[in-house]
C-alpha atoms as an extended CHARMM CRD file, in Angstrom:
* protein
*
        76  EXT
         1         1  MET       CA             -4.0250000000      -14.7920000000      -14.0420000000  PROA      1               0.0000000000
         2         2  ARG       CA             -3.9780000000      -14.5410000000      -17.7920000000  PROA      2               0.0000000000
         3         3  ASN       CA             -1.4880000000      -11.7110000000      -18.2920000000  PROA      3               0.0000000000
         4         4  ILE       CA              1.3210000000      -13.3570000000      -16.3260000000  PROA      4               0.0000000000
         5         5  GLU       CA              4.2320000000      -14.8690000000      -18.2140000000  PROA      5               0.0000000000
         6         6  PRO       CA              4.1720000000      -18.6980000000      -18.1960000000  PROA      6               0.0000000000
         7         7  ASN       CA              7.1930000000      -19.1180000000      -15.9130000000  PROA      7               0.0000000000
         8         8  LEU       CA              5.7980000000      -16.5850000000      -13.4370000000  PROA      8               0.0000000000
         9         9  GLN       CA              2.4410000000      -18.3580000000      -13.5220000000  PROA      9               0.0000000000
        10        10  SER       CA              4.1200000000      -21.6350000000      -12.5530000000  PROA      10              0.0000000000
        11        11  ILE       CA              5.8620000000      -19.8920000000       -9.6400000000  PROA      11              0.0000000000
        12        12  VAL       CA              2.5640000000      -18.4510000000       -8.4270000000  PROA      12              0.0000000000
        13        13  THR       CA              1.0150000000      -21.9220000000       -8.6270000000  PROA      13              0.0000000000
        14        14  GLU       CA              3.8550000000      -23.3170000000       -6.5190000000  PROA      14              0.0000000000
        15        15  LEU       CA              3.4680000000      -20.5780000000       -3.9050000000  PROA      15              0.0000000000
        16        16  VAL       CA              0.1180000000      -22.0060000000       -2.8670000000  PROA      16              0.0000000000
        17        17  GLN       CA              1.9260000000      -25.0600000000       -1.5380000000  PROA      17              0.0000000000
        18        18  LEU       CA              4.1860000000      -23.0810000000        0.8160000000  PROA      18              0.0000000000
        19        19  THR       CA              3.5240000000      -23.0020000000        4.5220000000  PROA      19              0.0000000000
        20        20  GLU       CA              2.6420000000      -19.7170000000        6.1800000000  PROA      20              0.0000000000
        21        21  THR       CA              6.1570000000      -19.4900000000        7.6440000000  PROA      21              0.0000000000
        22        22  GLN       CA              7.7070000000      -20.0990000000        4.2350000000  PROA      22              0.0000000000
        23        23  ARG       CA              5.5060000000      -17.4040000000        2.7040000000  PROA      23              0.0000000000
        24        24  GLU       CA              6.5930000000      -14.9330000000        5.3860000000  PROA      24              0.0000000000
        25        25  GLN       CA             10.2400000000      -15.7750000000        4.7100000000  PROA      25              0.0000000000
        26        26  LEU       CA              9.6450000000      -15.2940000000        0.9920000000  PROA      26              0.0000000000
        27        27  MET       CA              8.0370000000      -11.9090000000        1.5900000000  PROA      27              0.0000000000
        28        28  ILE       CA             11.0400000000      -10.7880000000        3.6280000000  PROA      28              0.0000000000
        29        29  ALA       CA             13.4030000000      -11.9490000000        0.8910000000  PROA      29              0.0000000000
        30        30  LEU       CA             11.3680000000      -10.1440000000       -1.7670000000  PROA      30              0.0000000000
        31        31  GLN       CA             11.3820000000       -6.9360000000        0.2730000000  PROA      31              0.0000000000
        32        32  LYS       CA             15.1800000000       -7.0670000000        0.3090000000  PROA      32              0.0000000000
        33        33  LEU       CA             15.1760000000       -7.2330000000       -3.5010000000  PROA      33              0.0000000000
        34        34  LYS       CA             13.1900000000       -4.0110000000       -3.8520000000  PROA      34              0.0000000000
        35        35  THR       CA             15.0410000000       -0.9920000000       -5.1870000000  PROA      35              0.0000000000
        36        36  PRO       CA             15.8510000000        1.3900000000       -2.3460000000  PROA      36              0.0000000000
        37        37  ALA       CA             13.7440000000        4.5410000000       -2.4440000000  PROA      37              0.0000000000
        38        38  SER       CA             16.8580000000        6.6890000000       -2.3130000000  PROA      38              0.0000000000
        39        39  LYS       CA             17.7360000000        5.6700000000       -5.8800000000  PROA      39              0.0000000000
        40        40  HSD       CA             14.5110000000        7.2460000000       -7.1240000000  PROA      40              0.0000000000
        41        41  PRO       CA             13.9210000000       10.3760000000       -5.0790000000  PROA      41              0.0000000000
        42        42  VAL       CA             10.5330000000       12.0200000000       -5.4050000000  PROA      42              0.0000000000
        43        43  LYS       CA             10.0960000000       15.7540000000       -5.1350000000  PROA      43              0.0000000000
        44        44  ILE       CA              7.2230000000       16.8250000000       -2.9210000000  PROA      44              0.0000000000
        45        45  THR       CA              5.7990000000       18.8220000000       -5.8110000000  PROA      45              0.0000000000
        46        46  GLN       CA              5.3490000000       15.5680000000       -7.7600000000  PROA      46              0.0000000000
        47        47  LEU       CA              2.7810000000       14.4680000000       -5.1880000000  PROA      47              0.0000000000
        48        48  ALA       CA              0.4070000000       17.3450000000       -5.9350000000  PROA      48              0.0000000000
        49        49  GLY       CA             -3.0800000000       16.0360000000       -6.6620000000  PROA      49              0.0000000000
        50        50  LEU       CA             -2.2220000000       12.4640000000       -5.6560000000  PROA      50              0.0000000000
        51        51  GLY       CA             -5.3290000000       10.7790000000       -4.2690000000  PROA      51              0.0000000000
        52        52  LYS       CA             -7.6590000000       13.6340000000       -5.1490000000  PROA      52              0.0000000000
        53        53  GLU       CA            -10.2370000000       11.1760000000       -6.4920000000  PROA      53              0.0000000000
        54        54  MET       CA            -10.5810000000        9.7890000000       -2.9550000000  PROA      54              0.0000000000
        55        55  TRP       CA            -11.8230000000       13.1540000000       -1.6870000000  PROA      55              0.0000000000
        56        56  ARG       CA            -14.3500000000       13.9350000000       -4.4210000000  PROA      56              0.0000000000
        57        57  GLN       CA            -17.2810000000       12.4000000000       -2.5450000000  PROA      57              0.0000000000
        58        58  VAL       CA            -16.2540000000       13.7400000000        0.8770000000  PROA      58              0.0000000000
        59        59  ASP       CA            -18.0450000000       16.6570000000        2.5220000000  PROA      59              0.0000000000
        60        60  VAL       CA            -14.9860000000       18.5210000000        3.8060000000  PROA      60              0.0000000000
        61        61  GLU       CA            -16.7990000000       20.4840000000        6.5060000000  PROA      61              0.0000000000
        62        62  LYS       CA            -18.4140000000       17.3180000000        7.8770000000  PROA      62              0.0000000000
        63        63  TYR       CA            -15.0900000000       15.4760000000        7.7790000000  PROA      63              0.0000000000
        64        64  ILE       CA            -13.3150000000       18.2480000000        9.6980000000  PROA      64              0.0000000000
        65        65  GLN       CA            -16.0860000000       18.3640000000       12.2830000000  PROA      65              0.0000000000
        66        66  GLU       CA            -15.8530000000       14.5910000000       12.7860000000  PROA      66              0.0000000000
        67        67  LEU       CA            -12.1100000000       14.9000000000       13.3780000000  PROA      67              0.0000000000
        68        68  ARG       CA            -12.6670000000       17.6990000000       15.8880000000  PROA      68              0.0000000000
        69        69  ASP       CA            -15.3280000000       15.6230000000       17.6560000000  PROA      69              0.0000000000
        70        70  GLU       CA            -12.8650000000       12.7330000000       17.9690000000  PROA      70              0.0000000000
        71        71  TRP       CA            -10.3830000000       15.0110000000       19.6940000000  PROA      71              0.0000000000
        72        72  SER       CA            -12.9310000000       16.3700000000       22.1280000000  PROA      72              0.0000000000
        73        73  ASP       CA            -14.0120000000       12.8040000000       23.0080000000  PROA      73              0.0000000000
        74        74  ARG       CA            -10.4550000000       11.7280000000       23.8670000000  PROA      74              0.0000000000
        75        75  LYS       CA             -9.3540000000       11.5440000000       27.4590000000  PROA      75              0.0000000000
        76        76  VAL       CA             -5.9080000000       12.8270000000       28.2370000000  PROA      76              0.0000000000
């Protein structure tokens, strides 16, 4: 982790010594520190094109057919 500030690097090093329970508690605490999404609303139009690189290699017709096949295989 070369690009991490020295004090952050020391914290990361210390994290390895935490128990699994302590890590879970830390994750919960960190989630509470996150900025609420409502402070930075996103307009739906800003999402246009997001993830398009994921679909470049996908055969759309084949993908749709696979989804349809899944539905016909399901038992209600």
